[in-house]
MMTF fields as JSON, N, C-alpha, C and O atoms, coordinates in Angstrom:
{
  "mmtfVersion": "1.0.0",
  "mmtfProducer": "UNKNOWN",
  "numBonds": 175,
  "numAtoms": 176,
  "numGroups": 44,
  "numChains": 1,
  "numModels": 1,
  "chainsPerModel": [1],
  "groupsPerChain": [44],
  "chainIdList": ["A"],
  "bondAtomList": [4, 2, 8, 6, 12, 10, 16, 14, 20, 18, 24, 22, 28, 26, 32, 30, 36, 34, 40, 38, 44, 42, 48, 46, 52, 50, 56, 54, 60, 58, 64, 62, 68, 66, 72, 70, 76, 74, 80, 78, 84, 82, 88, 86, 92, 90, 96, 94, 100, 98, 104, 102, 108, 106, 112, 110, 116, 114, 120, 118, 124, 122, 128, 126, 132, 130, 136, 134, 140, 138, 144, 142, 148, 146, 152, 150, 156, 154, 160, 158, 164, 162, 168, 166, 172, 170],
  "bondOrderList": [1, 1, 1, 1, 1, 1, 1, 1, 1, 1, 1, 1, 1, 1, 1, 1, 1, 1, 1, 1, 1, 1, 1, 1, 1, 1, 1, 1, 1, 1, 1, 1, 1, 1, 1, 1, 1, 1, 1, 1, 1, 1, 1],
  "groupList": [{"groupName": "UNK", "atomNameList": ["N", "CA", "C", "O"], "elementList": ["N", "C", "C", "O"], "formalChargeList": [0, 0, 0, 0], "bondAtomList": [1, 0, 2, 1, 3, 2], "bondOrderList": [1, 1, 2], "singleLetterCode": "X", "chemCompType": "L-PEPTIDE LINKING"}],
  "groupTypeList": [0, 0, 0, 0, 0, 0, 0, 0, 0, 0, 0, 0, 0, 0, 0, 0, 0, 0, 0, 0, 0, 0, 0, 0, 0, 0, 0, 0, 0, 0, 0, 0, 0, 0, 0, 0, 0, 0, 0, 0, 0, 0, 0, 0],
  "groupIdList": [1, 2, 3, 4, 5, 6, 7, 8, 9, 10, 11, 12, 13, 14, 15, 16, 17, 18, 19, 20, 21, 22, 23, 24, 25, 26, 27, 28, 29, 30, 31, 32, 33, 34, 35, 36, 37, 38, 39, 40, 41, 42, 43, 44],
  "secStructList": [7, 2, 2, 2, 2, 2, 2, 2, 2, 2, 2, 2, 2, 2, 2, 2, 2, 2, 2, 2, 2, 2, 2, 2, 2, 2, 2, 2, 2, 2, 2, 2, 2, 2, 2, 2, 2, 2, 2, 2, 2, 2, 7, 7],
  "xCoordList": [76.908, 76.6, 77.785, 77.941, 78.587, 79.845, 80.666, 81.239, 80.787, 81.631, 81.267, 82.186, 79.992, 79.511, 79.863, 80.244, 79.748, 79.987, 81.413, 81.722, 82.432, 83.725, 84.275, 85.368, 83.529, 83.897, 83.444, 84.076, 82.266, 81.869, 82.882, 83.314, 83.237, 84.271, 85.717, 86.355, 86.072, 87.342, 87.163, 88.138, 86.064, 85.805, 85.847, 86.488, 85.149, 85.315, 86.777, 87.256, 87.472, 88.868, 89.721, 90.429, 89.626, 90.235, 89.913, 90.823, 88.791, 88.333, 88.975, 89.457, 88.978, 89.603, 91.013, 91.542, 91.65, 93.063, 93.361, 94.163, 92.66, 92.726, 92.534, 93.36, 91.609, 91.293, 92.374, 92.849, 92.897, 94.085, 95.308, 96.037, 95.588, 96.718, 96.586, 97.524, 95.39, 95.165, 95.351, 95.86, 94.977, 95.097, 96.564, 97.127, 97.18, 98.632, 99.333, 100.155, 99.139, 100.0, 99.682, 100.562, 98.385, 97.966, 98.668, 99.127, 98.693, 99.313, 100.921, 101.483, 101.561, 102.86, 103.045, 103.791, 102.45, 102.565, 102.159, 102.732, 101.172, 100.92, 102.051, 102.457, 102.58, 103.891, 104.904, 105.608, 105.078, 106.276, 106.085, 106.978, 104.842, 104.638, 104.716, 105.132, 104.229, 104.309, 105.79, 106.154, 106.684, 108.097, 108.654, 109.449, 108.38, 108.898, 108.449, 109.298, 107.185, 106.531, 107.423, 107.818, 107.721, 108.249, 109.8, 110.371, 110.344, 111.785, 111.836, 112.751, 110.857, 110.844, 110.474, 110.96, 109.811, 109.612, 110.923, 111.32, 111.599, 112.606, 114.059, 115.069, 114.067, 115.208, 115.485, 116.032, 115.088, 115.311, 116.681, 117.049],
  "yCoordList": [86.077, 86.993, 87.314, 88.462, 86.342, 86.779, 87.682, 88.601, 87.479, 88.241, 89.723, 90.54, 90.133, 91.398, 92.008, 93.178, 91.209, 91.84, 92.089, 93.144, 91.213, 91.53, 92.536, 93.051, 92.866, 93.899, 95.401, 96.455, 95.176, 96.54, 96.666, 97.782, 95.656, 95.662, 96.332, 97.168, 95.856, 96.317, 97.745, 98.492, 98.093, 99.639, 100.502, 101.553, 100.08, 100.82, 100.882, 101.964, 99.81, 99.684, 100.734, 101.485, 100.761, 101.594, 103.066, 103.887, 103.411, 104.708, 105.181, 106.309, 104.153, 104.464, 104.744, 105.744, 103.871, 104.147, 105.508, 106.251, 105.897, 107.102, 108.2, 109.111, 108.275, 109.323, 109.324, 110.406, 108.124, 108.126, 108.695, 109.394, 108.442, 109.048, 110.581, 111.341, 110.981, 112.434, 113.136, 114.255, 112.533, 113.154, 113.145, 114.2, 112.119, 112.077, 112.99, 113.732, 113.056, 113.974, 115.501, 116.352, 115.725, 117.108, 117.593, 118.728, 116.611, 116.853, 117.093, 117.849, 116.378, 116.563, 117.938, 118.766, 118.183, 119.45, 120.68, 121.765, 120.45, 121.468, 121.745, 122.895, 120.688, 120.945, 121.546, 122.356, 121.154, 121.652, 123.161, 123.917, 123.631, 124.956, 125.883, 127.039, 125.21, 125.919, 126.095, 127.211, 125.154, 125.226, 126.288, 127.099, 126.362, 127.458, 128.66, 129.533, 128.881, 130.166, 130.547, 131.71, 129.722, 130.056, 130.448, 131.353, 129.686, 129.943, 131.258, 132.013, 131.681, 133.038, 134.006, 135.128, 133.836, 134.73, 134.939, 136.074, 133.822, 133.985, 134.273, 134.316, 134.47, 134.769, 136.261, 136.625, 137.074, 138.511, 138.896, 140.071],
  "zCoordList": [-7.869, -6.843, -5.892, -5.477, -5.561, -4.768, -5.495, -4.91, -6.864, -7.707, -7.755, -7.801, -7.747, -7.671, -6.354, -6.318, -5.148, -3.961, -3.791, -3.237, -4.216, -4.15, -5.057, -4.821, -6.152, -6.968, -6.245, -6.316, -5.596, -4.884, -3.687, -3.399, -3.046, -2.0, -2.567, -1.928, -3.758, -4.404, -4.928, -5.017, -5.238, -5.603, -4.408, -4.427, -3.299, -1.978, -1.539, -1.199, -1.534, -1.333, -1.939, -1.268, -3.287, -4.138, -3.995, -4.115, -3.77, -3.406, -2.167, -2.07, -1.056, 0.294, 0.094, 0.579, -0.621, -0.878, -1.444, -0.877, -2.684, -3.293, -2.262, -2.317, -1.351, -0.43, 0.463, 0.807, 0.949, 1.935, 1.363, 2.066, 0.119, -0.499, -0.65, -0.414, -1.051, -1.138, 0.239, 0.307, 1.201, 2.758, 2.977, 3.268, 2.868, 3.136, 2.303, 2.84, 1.066, 0.223, 0.585, 0.716, 0.72, 1.006, 2.448, 2.576, 3.497, 4.594, 4.573, 5.366, 3.599, 3.507, 2.823, 3.346, 1.779, 1.119, 2.097, 1.999, 3.011, 3.871, 4.821, 4.985, 5.467, 6.268, 5.73, 6.333, 4.404, 3.604, 3.543, 3.922, 3.033, 2.925, 4.059, 3.987, 5.251, 6.521, 6.761, 7.13, 6.606, 6.849, 5.885, 6.361, 4.794, 3.737, 4.375, 4.556, 4.777, 5.21, 6.501, 6.586, 7.396, 8.632, 8.389, 8.997, 7.479, 7.136, 6.508, 6.836, 5.531, 4.994, 6.091, 5.949, 7.024, 8.222, 8.988, 9.253, 9.346, 10.198, 9.563, 10.265, 8.144, 7.496, 7.199, 6.158, 8.14, 8.031, 8.657, 8.661]
}
């Protein structure tokens, strides 16, 4: 019984880590794209 509960926790933890990484990477990519956009605007 304890094995199944720990596997459920591991599955939830892995999913949380994946979602966390996706949020972090999308935020970094978003800020990078915004900086490129602002540079392209101010480079006239």
